[in-house]
mmCIF file as gemmi writes it, N, C-alpha and C atoms, coordinates in Angstrom:
data_model
loop_
_atom_site.group_PDB
_atom_site.id
_atom_site.type_symbol
_atom_site.label_atom_id
_atom_site.label_alt_id
_atom_site.label_comp_id
_atom_site.label_asym_id
_atom_site.label_entity_id
_atom_site.label_seq_id
_atom_site.pdbx_PDB_ins_code
_atom_site.Cartn_x
_atom_site.Cartn_y
_atom_site.Cartn_z
_atom_site.occupancy
_atom_site.B_iso_or_equiv
_atom_site.pdbx_formal_charge
_atom_site.auth_seq_id
_atom_site.auth_asym_id
_atom_site.pdbx_PDB_model_num
ATOM 1 N N . MET Axp A 1 ? -3.692 -82.422 43.638 1 0 ? 1 A 1
ATOM 2 C CA . MET Axp A 1 ? -3.524 -81.346 42.671 1 0 ? 1 A 1
ATOM 3 C C . MET Axp A 1 ? -3.539 -81.934 41.279 1 0 ? 1 A 1
ATOM 4 N N . ALA Axp A 2 ? -4.016 -81.127 40.366 1 0 ? 2 A 1
ATOM 5 C CA . ALA Axp A 2 ? -4.027 -81.527 38.971 1 0 ? 2 A 1
ATOM 6 C C . ALA Axp A 2 ? -2.824 -80.933 38.26 1 0 ? 2 A 1
ATOM 7 N N . THR Axp A 3 ? -2.363 -81.621 37.261 1 0 ? 3 A 1
ATOM 8 C CA . THR Axp A 3 ? -1.266 -81.124 36.441 1 0 ? 3 A 1
ATOM 9 C C . THR Axp A 3 ? -1.857 -80.571 35.16 1 0 ? 3 A 1
ATOM 10 N N . ILE Axp A 4 ? -1.422 -79.355 34.787 1 0 ? 4 A 1
ATOM 11 C CA . ILE Axp A 4 ? -1.906 -78.743 33.563 1 0 ? 4 A 1
ATOM 12 C C . ILE Axp A 4 ? -0.716 -78.269 32.747 1 0 ? 4 A 1
ATOM 13 N N . GLN Axp A 5 ? -0.98 -77.918 31.519 1 0 ? 5 A 1
ATOM 14 C CA . GLN Axp A 5 ? 0.055 -77.314 30.677 1 0 ? 5 A 1
ATOM 15 C C . GLN Axp A 5 ? -0.328 -75.865 30.45 1 0 ? 5 A 1
ATOM 16 N N . VAL Axp A 6 ? 0.662 -74.991 30.552 1 0 ? 6 A 1
ATOM 17 C CA . VAL Axp A 6 ? 0.455 -73.575 30.297 1 0 ? 6 A 1
ATOM 18 C C . VAL Axp A 6 ? 1.511 -73.147 29.292 1 0 ? 6 A 1
ATOM 19 N N . VAL Axp A 7 ? 1.077 -72.451 28.272 1 0 ? 7 A 1
ATOM 20 C CA . VAL Axp A 7 ? 2.005 -71.983 27.244 1 0 ? 7 A 1
ATOM 21 C C . VAL Axp A 7 ? 2.356 -70.527 27.542 1 0 ? 7 A 1
ATOM 22 N N . LEU Axp A 8 ? 3.638 -70.252 27.688 1 0 ? 8 A 1
ATOM 23 C CA . LEU Axp A 8 ? 4.138 -68.905 27.956 1 0 ? 8 A 1
ATOM 24 C C . LEU Axp A 8 ? 5.172 -68.547 26.9 1 0 ? 8 A 1
ATOM 25 N N . ASP Axp A 9 ? 5.2 -67.281 26.516 1 0 ? 9 A 1
ATOM 26 C CA . ASP Axp A 9 ? 6.273 -66.878 25.605 1 0 ? 9 A 1
ATOM 27 C C . ASP Axp A 9 ? 7.573 -66.82 26.399 1 0 ? 9 A 1
ATOM 28 N N . ALA Axp A 10 ? 8.684 -66.798 25.683 1 0 ? 10 A 1
ATOM 29 C CA . ALA Axp A 10 ? 9.998 -66.899 26.321 1 0 ? 10 A 1
ATOM 30 C C . ALA Axp A 10 ? 10.245 -65.766 27.315 1 0 ? 10 A 1
ATOM 31 N N . LYS Axp A 11 ? 9.834 -64.559 26.975 1 0 ? 11 A 1
ATOM 32 C CA . LYS Axp A 11 ? 10.062 -63.406 27.84 1 0 ? 11 A 1
ATOM 33 C C . LYS Axp A 11 ? 9.301 -63.559 29.159 1 0 ? 11 A 1
ATOM 34 N N . LEU Axp A 12 ? 8.045 -63.982 29.09 1 0 ? 12 A 1
ATOM 35 C CA . LEU Axp A 12 ? 7.243 -64.17 30.288 1 0 ? 12 A 1
ATOM 36 C C . LEU Axp A 12 ? 7.792 -65.324 31.127 1 0 ? 12 A 1
ATOM 37 N N . LEU Axp A 13 ? 8.223 -66.375 30.489 1 0 ? 13 A 1
ATOM 38 C CA . LEU Axp A 13 ? 8.794 -67.513 31.21 1 0 ? 13 A 1
ATOM 39 C C . LEU Axp A 13 ? 10.064 -67.105 31.972 1 0 ? 13 A 1
ATOM 40 N N . LYS Axp A 14 ? 10.922 -66.335 31.332 1 0 ? 14 A 1
ATOM 41 C CA . LYS Axp A 14 ? 12.14 -65.867 32.009 1 0 ? 14 A 1
ATOM 42 C C . LYS Axp A 14 ? 11.788 -64.983 33.196 1 0 ? 14 A 1
ATOM 43 N N . ALA Axp A 15 ? 10.832 -64.088 33.008 1 0 ? 15 A 1
ATOM 44 C CA . ALA Axp A 15 ? 10.417 -63.208 34.105 1 0 ? 15 A 1
ATOM 45 C C . ALA Axp A 15 ? 9.821 -64.011 35.252 1 0 ? 15 A 1
ATOM 46 N N . ALA Axp A 16 ? 9.035 -65.027 34.927 1 0 ? 16 A 1
ATOM 47 C CA . ALA Axp A 16 ? 8.442 -65.886 35.956 1 0 ? 16 A 1
ATOM 48 C C . ALA Axp A 16 ? 9.526 -66.642 36.703 1 0 ? 16 A 1
ATOM 49 N N . ASP Axp A 17 ? 10.485 -67.161 35.988 1 0 ? 17 A 1
ATOM 50 C CA . ASP Axp A 17 ? 11.567 -67.898 36.636 1 0 ? 17 A 1
ATOM 51 C C . ASP Axp A 17 ? 12.395 -66.99 37.548 1 0 ? 17 A 1
ATOM 52 N N . ARG Axp A 18 ? 12.644 -65.743 37.106 1 0 ? 18 A 1
ATOM 53 C CA . ARG Axp A 18 ? 13.386 -64.799 37.959 1 0 ? 18 A 1
ATOM 54 C C . ARG Axp A 18 ? 12.581 -64.479 39.221 1 0 ? 18 A 1
ATOM 55 N N . ALA Axp A 19 ? 11.276 -64.258 39.038 1 0 ? 19 A 1
ATOM 56 C CA . ALA Axp A 19 ? 10.422 -63.943 40.199 1 0 ? 19 A 1
ATOM 57 C C . ALA Axp A 19 ? 10.349 -65.131 41.154 1 0 ? 19 A 1
ATOM 58 N N . ALA Axp A 20 ? 10.243 -66.338 40.613 1 0 ? 20 A 1
ATOM 59 C CA . ALA Axp A 20 ? 10.185 -67.535 41.454 1 0 ? 20 A 1
ATOM 60 C C . ALA Axp A 20 ? 11.476 -67.693 42.252 1 0 ? 20 A 1
ATOM 61 N N . LYS Axp A 21 ? 12.588 -67.465 41.592 1 0 ? 21 A 1
ATOM 62 C CA . LYS Axp A 21 ? 13.884 -67.588 42.274 1 0 ? 21 A 1
ATOM 63 C C . LYS Axp A 21 ? 14.005 -66.539 43.376 1 0 ? 21 A 1
ATOM 64 N N . LYS Axp A 22 ? 13.594 -65.309 43.072 1 0 ? 22 A 1
ATOM 65 C CA . LYS Axp A 22 ? 13.671 -64.217 44.046 1 0 ? 22 A 1
ATOM 66 C C . LYS Axp A 22 ? 12.811 -64.524 45.269 1 0 ? 22 A 1
ATOM 67 N N . GLU Axp A 23 ? 11.64 -65.11 45.048 1 0 ? 23 A 1
ATOM 68 C CA . GLU Axp A 23 ? 10.724 -65.409 46.156 1 0 ? 23 A 1
ATOM 69 C C . GLU Axp A 23 ? 10.944 -66.794 46.737 1 0 ? 23 A 1
ATOM 70 N N . LYS Axp A 24 ? 11.966 -67.476 46.237 1 0 ? 24 A 1
ATOM 71 C CA . LYS Axp A 24 ? 12.315 -68.826 46.706 1 0 ? 24 A 1
ATOM 72 C C . LYS Axp A 24 ? 11.131 -69.788 46.569 1 0 ? 24 A 1
ATOM 73 N N . LEU Axp A 25 ? 10.529 -69.749 45.381 1 0 ? 25 A 1
ATOM 74 C CA . LEU Axp A 25 ? 9.425 -70.644 45.036 1 0 ? 25 A 1
ATOM 75 C C . LEU Axp A 25 ? 9.802 -71.387 43.772 1 0 ? 25 A 1
ATOM 76 N N . ASN Axp A 26 ? 9.125 -72.489 43.541 1 0 ? 26 A 1
ATOM 77 C CA . ASN Axp A 26 ? 9.277 -73.1 42.228 1 0 ? 26 A 1
ATOM 78 C C . ASN Axp A 26 ? 8.265 -72.458 41.284 1 0 ? 26 A 1
ATOM 79 N N . ARG Axp A 27 ? 8.412 -72.699 40.019 1 0 ? 27 A 1
ATOM 80 C CA . ARG Axp A 27 ? 7.567 -72.084 39.005 1 0 ? 27 A 1
ATOM 81 C C . ARG Axp A 27 ? 6.092 -72.372 39.254 1 0 ? 27 A 1
ATOM 82 N N . SER Axp A 28 ? 5.76 -73.59 39.597 1 0 ? 28 A 1
ATOM 83 C CA . SER Axp A 28 ? 4.358 -73.961 39.827 1 0 ? 28 A 1
ATOM 84 C C . SER Axp A 28 ? 3.763 -73.193 41.002 1 0 ? 28 A 1
ATOM 85 N N . ALA Axp A 29 ? 4.538 -73.067 42.073 1 0 ? 29 A 1
ATOM 86 C CA . ALA Axp A 29 ? 4.056 -72.336 43.248 1 0 ? 29 A 1
ATOM 87 C C . ALA Axp A 29 ? 3.833 -70.871 42.914 1 0 ? 29 A 1
ATOM 88 N N . LEU Axp A 30 ? 4.742 -70.301 42.131 1 0 ? 30 A 1
ATOM 89 C CA . LEU Axp A 30 ? 4.595 -68.914 41.716 1 0 ? 30 A 1
ATOM 90 C C . LEU Axp A 30 ? 3.317 -68.719 40.906 1 0 ? 30 A 1
ATOM 91 N N . ILE Axp A 31 ? 3.078 -69.601 39.961 1 0 ? 31 A 1
ATOM 92 C CA . ILE Axp A 31 ? 1.889 -69.503 39.115 1 0 ? 31 A 1
ATOM 93 C C . ILE Axp A 31 ? 0.632 -69.709 39.956 1 0 ? 31 A 1
ATOM 94 N N . ARG Axp A 32 ? 0.645 -70.665 40.887 1 0 ? 32 A 1
ATOM 95 C CA . ARG Axp A 32 ? -0.518 -70.877 41.765 1 0 ? 32 A 1
ATOM 96 C C . ARG Axp A 32 ? -0.81 -69.616 42.569 1 0 ? 32 A 1
ATOM 97 N N . ARG Axp A 33 ? 0.242 -69.04 43.156 1 0 ? 33 A 1
ATOM 98 C CA . ARG Axp A 33 ? 0.061 -67.834 43.966 1 0 ? 33 A 1
ATOM 99 C C . ARG Axp A 33 ? -0.488 -66.687 43.119 1 0 ? 33 A 1
ATOM 100 N N . ALA Axp A 34 ? 0.077 -66.518 41.941 1 0 ? 34 A 1
ATOM 101 C CA . ALA Axp A 34 ? -0.373 -65.441 41.063 1 0 ? 34 A 1
ATOM 102 C C . ALA Axp A 34 ? -1.842 -65.634 40.672 1 0 ? 34 A 1
ATOM 103 N N . LEU Axp A 35 ? -2.222 -66.857 40.392 1 0 ? 35 A 1
ATOM 104 C CA . LEU Axp A 35 ? -3.6 -67.136 40.013 1 0 ? 35 A 1
ATOM 105 C C . LEU Axp A 35 ? -4.533 -66.916 41.196 1 0 ? 35 A 1
ATOM 106 N N . GLN Axp A 36 ? -4.132 -67.341 42.379 1 0 ? 36 A 1
ATOM 107 C CA . GLN Axp A 36 ? -4.952 -67.12 43.583 1 0 ? 36 A 1
ATOM 108 C C . GLN Axp A 36 ? -5.155 -65.618 43.831 1 0 ? 36 A 1
ATOM 109 N N . GLU Axp A 37 ? -4.084 -64.844 43.72 1 0 ? 37 A 1
ATOM 110 C CA . GLU Axp A 37 ? -4.192 -63.396 43.927 1 0 ? 37 A 1
ATOM 111 C C . GLU Axp A 37 ? -5.08 -62.762 42.879 1 0 ? 37 A 1
ATOM 112 N N . HIS Axp A 38 ? -4.955 -63.199 41.652 1 0 ? 38 A 1
ATOM 113 C CA . HIS Axp A 38 ? -5.797 -62.67 40.577 1 0 ? 38 A 1
ATOM 114 C C . HIS Axp A 38 ? -7.27 -62.976 40.855 1 0 ? 38 A 1
ATOM 115 N N . LEU Axp A 39 ? -7.566 -64.205 41.25 1 0 ? 39 A 1
ATOM 116 C CA . LEU Axp A 39 ? -8.947 -64.59 41.516 1 0 ? 39 A 1
ATOM 117 C C . LEU Axp A 39 ? -9.524 -63.809 42.702 1 0 ? 39 A 1
ATOM 118 N N . LYS Axp A 40 ? -8.703 -63.51 43.698 1 0 ? 40 A 1
ATOM 119 C CA . LYS Axp A 40 ? -9.163 -62.672 44.815 1 0 ? 40 A 1
ATOM 120 C C . LYS Axp A 40 ? -9.514 -61.274 44.323 1 0 ? 40 A 1
ATOM 121 N N . ARG Axp A 41 ? -8.65 -60.702 43.467 1 0 ? 41 A 1
ATOM 122 C CA . ARG Axp A 41 ? -8.929 -59.364 42.931 1 0 ? 41 A 1
ATOM 123 C C . ARG Axp A 41 ? -10.202 -59.361 42.106 1 0 ? 41 A 1
ATOM 124 N N . VAL Axp A 42 ? -10.407 -60.4 41.323 1 0 ? 42 A 1
ATOM 125 C CA . VAL Axp A 42 ? -11.63 -60.509 40.521 1 0 ? 42 A 1
ATOM 126 C C . VAL Axp A 42 ? -12.844 -60.562 41.444 1 0 ? 42 A 1
ATOM 127 N N . ARG Axp A 43 ? -12.754 -61.33 42.526 1 0 ? 43 A 1
ATOM 128 C CA . ARG Axp A 43 ? -13.879 -61.445 43.468 1 0 ? 43 A 1
ATOM 129 C C . ARG Axp A 43 ? -14.173 -60.104 44.138 1 0 ? 43 A 1
ATOM 130 N N . VAL Axp A 44 ? -13.127 -59.375 44.52 1 0 ? 44 A 1
ATOM 131 C CA . VAL Axp A 44 ? -13.326 -58.056 45.128 1 0 ? 44 A 1
ATOM 132 C C . VAL Axp A 44 ? -14.025 -57.126 44.14 1 0 ? 44 A 1
ATOM 133 N N . LYS Axp A 45 ? -13.595 -57.151 42.889 1 0 ? 45 A 1
ATOM 134 C CA . LYS Axp A 45 ? -14.251 -56.314 41.868 1 0 ? 45 A 1
ATOM 135 C C . LYS Axp A 45 ? -15.708 -56.694 41.711 1 0 ? 45 A 1
ATOM 136 N N . GLU Axp A 46 ? -16.006 -57.989 41.723 1 0 ? 46 A 1
ATOM 137 C CA . GLU Axp A 46 ? -17.398 -58.449 41.617 1 0 ? 46 A 1
ATOM 138 C C . GLU Axp A 46 ? -18.221 -57.934 42.79 1 0 ? 46 A 1
ATOM 139 N N . LEU Axp A 47 ? -17.675 -58.02 43.997 1 0 ? 47 A 1
ATOM 140 C CA . LEU Axp A 47 ? -18.395 -57.546 45.182 1 0 ? 47 A 1
ATOM 141 C C . LEU Axp A 47 ? -18.58 -56.032 45.149 1 0 ? 47 A 1
ATOM 142 N N . GLU Axp A 48 ? -17.562 -55.304 44.695 1 0 ? 48 A 1
ATOM 143 C CA . GLU Axp A 48 ? -17.689 -53.856 44.58 1 0 ? 48 A 1
ATOM 144 C C . GLU Axp A 48 ? -18.764 -53.487 43.562 1 0 ? 48 A 1
ATOM 145 N N . GLU Axp A 49 ? -18.808 -54.191 42.465 1 0 ? 49 A 1
ATOM 146 C CA . GLU Axp A 49 ? -19.826 -53.936 41.445 1 0 ? 49 A 1
ATOM 147 C C . GLU Axp A 49 ? -21.22 -54.264 41.98 1 0 ? 49 A 1
ATOM 148 N N . GLN Axp A 50 ? -21.341 -55.347 42.723 1 0 ? 50 A 1
ATOM 149 C CA . GLN Axp A 50 ? -22.617 -55.715 43.334 1 0 ? 50 A 1
ATOM 150 C C . GLN Axp A 50 ? -23.069 -54.619 44.3 1 0 ? 50 A 1
ATOM 151 N N . GLU Axp A 51 ? -22.147 -54.112 45.095 1 0 ? 51 A 1
ATOM 152 C CA . GLU Axp A 51 ? -22.463 -53.044 46.035 1 0 ? 51 A 1
ATOM 153 C C . GLU Axp A 51 ? -22.862 -51.77 45.291 1 0 ? 51 A 1
ATOM 154 N N . ARG Axp A 52 ? -22.136 -51.454 44.218 1 0 ? 52 A 1
ATOM 155 C CA . ARG Axp A 52 ? -22.457 -50.264 43.421 1 0 ? 52 A 1
ATOM 156 C C . ARG Axp A 52 ? -23.863 -50.357 42.859 1 0 ? 52 A 1
ATOM 157 N N . ARG Axp A 53 ? -24.209 -51.533 42.323 1 0 ? 53 A 1
ATOM 158 C CA . ARG Axp A 53 ? -25.56 -51.719 41.773 1 0 ? 53 A 1
ATOM 159 C C . ARG Axp A 53 ? -26.614 -51.601 42.868 1 0 ? 53 A 1
ATOM 160 N N . GLY Axp A 54 ? -26.283 -52.088 44.061 1 0 ? 54 A 1
ATOM 161 C CA . GLY Axp A 54 ? -27.213 -51.981 45.178 1 0 ? 54 A 1
ATOM 162 C C . GLY Axp A 54 ? -27.481 -50.537 45.555 1 0 ? 54 A 1
ATOM 163 N N . TYR Axp A 55 ? -26.423 -49.716 45.576 1 0 ? 55 A 1
ATOM 164 C CA . TYR Axp A 55 ? -26.615 -48.304 45.897 1 0 ? 55 A 1
ATOM 165 C C . TYR Axp A 55 ? -27.385 -47.575 44.804 1 0 ? 55 A 1
ATOM 166 N N . ILE Axp A 56 ? -27.203 -47.994 43.564 1 0 ? 56 A 1
ATOM 167 C CA . ILE Axp A 56 ? -27.979 -47.393 42.472 1 0 ? 56 A 1
ATOM 168 C C . ILE Axp A 56 ? -29.449 -47.771 42.612 1 0 ? 56 A 1
ATOM 169 N N . ALA Axp A 57 ? -29.708 -49.029 42.932 1 0 ? 57 A 1
ATOM 170 C CA . ALA Axp A 57 ? -31.092 -49.502 43.074 1 0 ? 57 A 1
ATOM 171 C C . ALA Axp A 57 ? -31.759 -48.925 44.325 1 0 ? 57 A 1
ATOM 172 N N . HIS Axp A 58 ? -30.98 -48.7 45.374 1 0 ? 58 A 1
ATOM 173 C CA . HIS Axp A 58 ? -31.515 -48.199 46.656 1 0 ? 58 A 1
ATOM 174 C C . HIS Axp A 58 ? -30.622 -47.074 47.152 1 0 ? 58 A 1
ATOM 175 N N . PRO Axp A 59 ? -30.752 -45.884 46.565 1 0 ? 59 A 1
ATOM 176 C CA . PRO Axp A 59 ? -29.87 -44.788 46.95 1 0 ? 59 A 1
ATOM 177 C C . PRO Axp A 59 ? -30.043 -44.395 48.421 1 0 ? 59 A 1
ATOM 178 N N . GLN Axp A 60 ? -28.995 -43.876 48.981 1 0 ? 60 A 1
ATOM 179 C CA . GLN Axp A 60 ? -29.01 -43.446 50.37 1 0 ? 60 A 1
ATOM 180 C C . GLN Axp A 60 ? -29.883 -42.199 50.505 1 0 ? 60 A 1
ATOM 181 N N . ASP Axp A 61 ? -30.726 -42.188 51.521 1 0 ? 61 A 1
ATOM 182 C CA . ASP Axp A 61 ? -31.527 -41.014 51.843 1 0 ? 61 A 1
ATOM 183 C C . ASP Axp A 61 ? -30.585 -39.977 52.45 1 0 ? 61 A 1
ATOM 184 N N . PRO Axp A 62 ? -30.62 -38.735 51.961 1 0 ? 62 A 1
ATOM 185 C CA . PRO Axp A 62 ? -29.702 -37.721 52.491 1 0 ? 62 A 1
ATOM 186 C C . PRO Axp A 62 ? -29.808 -37.538 54.005 1 0 ? 62 A 1
ATOM 187 N N . ASP Axp A 63 ? -30.965 -37.798 54.585 1 0 ? 63 A 1
ATOM 188 C CA . ASP Axp A 63 ? -31.144 -37.618 56.026 1 0 ? 63 A 1
ATOM 189 C C . ASP Axp A 63 ? -30.889 -38.892 56.824 1 0 ? 63 A 1
ATOM 190 N N . GLU Axp A 64 ? -30.533 -39.96 56.143 1 0 ? 64 A 1
ATOM 191 C CA . GLU Axp A 64 ? -30.395 -41.263 56.784 1 0 ? 64 A 1
ATOM 192 C C . GLU Axp A 64 ? -29.403 -41.265 57.952 1 0 ? 64 A 1
ATOM 193 N N . PHE Axp A 65 ? -28.307 -40.562 57.812 1 0 ? 65 A 1
ATOM 194 C CA . PHE Axp A 65 ? -27.279 -40.577 58.849 1 0 ? 65 A 1
ATOM 195 C C . PHE Axp A 65 ? -27.083 -39.201 59.494 1 0 ? 65 A 1
ATOM 196 N N . ARG Axp A 66 ? -28.028 -38.317 59.294 1 0 ? 66 A 1
ATOM 197 C CA . ARG Axp A 66 ? -27.917 -36.971 59.859 1 0 ? 66 A 1
ATOM 198 C C . ARG Axp A 66 ? -27.804 -37.019 61.386 1 0 ? 66 A 1
ATOM 199 N N . PHE Axp A 67 ? -28.506 -37.964 62.021 1 0 ? 67 A 1
ATOM 200 C CA . PHE Axp A 67 ? -28.45 -38.059 63.48 1 0 ? 67 A 1
ATOM 201 C C . PHE Axp A 67 ? -27.021 -38.314 63.978 1 0 ? 67 A 1
ATOM 202 N N . LEU Axp A 68 ? -26.246 -39.041 63.188 1 0 ? 68 A 1
ATOM 203 C CA . LEU Axp A 68 ? -24.843 -39.287 63.586 1 0 ? 68 A 1
ATOM 204 C C . LEU Axp A 68 ? -24.031 -37.998 63.507 1 0 ? 68 A 1
ATOM 205 N N . GLU Axp A 69 ? -24.284 -37.224 62.467 1 0 ? 69 A 1
ATOM 206 C CA . GLU Axp A 69 ? -23.575 -35.957 62.336 1 0 ? 69 A 1
ATOM 207 C C . GLU Axp A 69 ? -23.928 -35.012 63.482 1 0 ? 69 A 1
ATOM 208 N N . GLU Axp A 70 ? -25.185 -35.051 63.884 1 0 ? 70 A 1
ATOM 209 C CA . GLU Axp A 70 ? -25.612 -34.182 64.98 1 0 ? 70 A 1
ATOM 210 C C . GLU Axp A 70 ? -25.004 -34.627 66.309 1 0 ? 70 A 1
ATOM 211 N N . MET Axp A 71 ? -24.715 -35.901 66.468 1 0 ? 71 A 1
ATOM 212 C CA . MET Axp A 71 ? -24.136 -36.424 67.698 1 0 ? 71 A 1
ATOM 213 C C . MET Axp A 71 ? -22.638 -36.195 67.772 1 0 ? 71 A 1
ATOM 214 N N . THR Axp A 72 ? -22.014 -35.955 66.643 1 0 ? 72 A 1
ATOM 215 C CA . THR Axp A 72 ? -20.57 -35.818 66.572 1 0 ? 72 A 1
ATOM 216 C C . THR Axp A 72 ? -20.132 -34.498 67.213 1 0 ? 72 A 1
ATOM 217 N N . VAL Axp A 73 ? -19.142 -34.587 68.063 1 0 ? 73 A 1
ATOM 218 C CA . VAL Axp A 73 ? -18.574 -33.41 68.688 1 0 ? 73 A 1
ATOM 219 C C . VAL Axp A 73 ? -17.174 -33.221 68.123 1 0 ? 73 A 1
ATOM 220 N N . TRP Axp A 74 ? -16.944 -32.107 67.48 1 0 ? 74 A 1
ATOM 221 C CA . TRP Axp A 74 ? -15.653 -31.831 66.91 1 0 ? 74 A 1
ATOM 222 C C . TRP Axp A 74 ? -14.815 -31.02 67.89 1 0 ? 74 A 1
ATOM 223 N N . PRO Axp A 75 ? -13.539 -31.319 67.987 1 0 ? 75 A 1
ATOM 224 C CA . PRO Axp A 75 ? -12.689 -30.568 68.918 1 0 ? 75 A 1
ATOM 225 C C . PRO Axp A 75 ? -12.541 -29.111 68.462 1 0 ? 75 A 1
ATOM 226 N N . ASP Axp A 76 ? -12.38 -28.232 69.44 1 0 ? 76 A 1
ATOM 227 C CA . ASP Axp A 76 ? -12.164 -26.828 69.116 1 0 ? 76 A 1
ATOM 228 C C . ASP Axp A 76 ? -10.756 -26.656 68.579 1 0 ? 76 A 1
ATOM 229 N N . ASP Axp A 77 ? -10.628 -25.828 67.588 1 0 ? 77 A 1
ATOM 230 C CA . ASP Axp A 77 ? -9.29 -25.562 67.013 1 0 ? 77 A 1
ATOM 231 C C . ASP Axp A 77 ? -8.571 -24.509 67.795 1 0 ? 77 A 1
């Protein structure tokens, strides 16, 4: 692992220390976890955007899945 310096204002540092204590982590572990979770969310957003662009470039044909709807049997009410 590499050691880095991160500058935090006093309020954020106190909140981080409280969160680390509550989760029984040290400050570094808390920051690593938070960064990992953030990077996962960023990746999900990137994939969602890629999918959105794909649907714009290749829109779904309205009849593409009609056969599935015709095969579906709905229960009687």
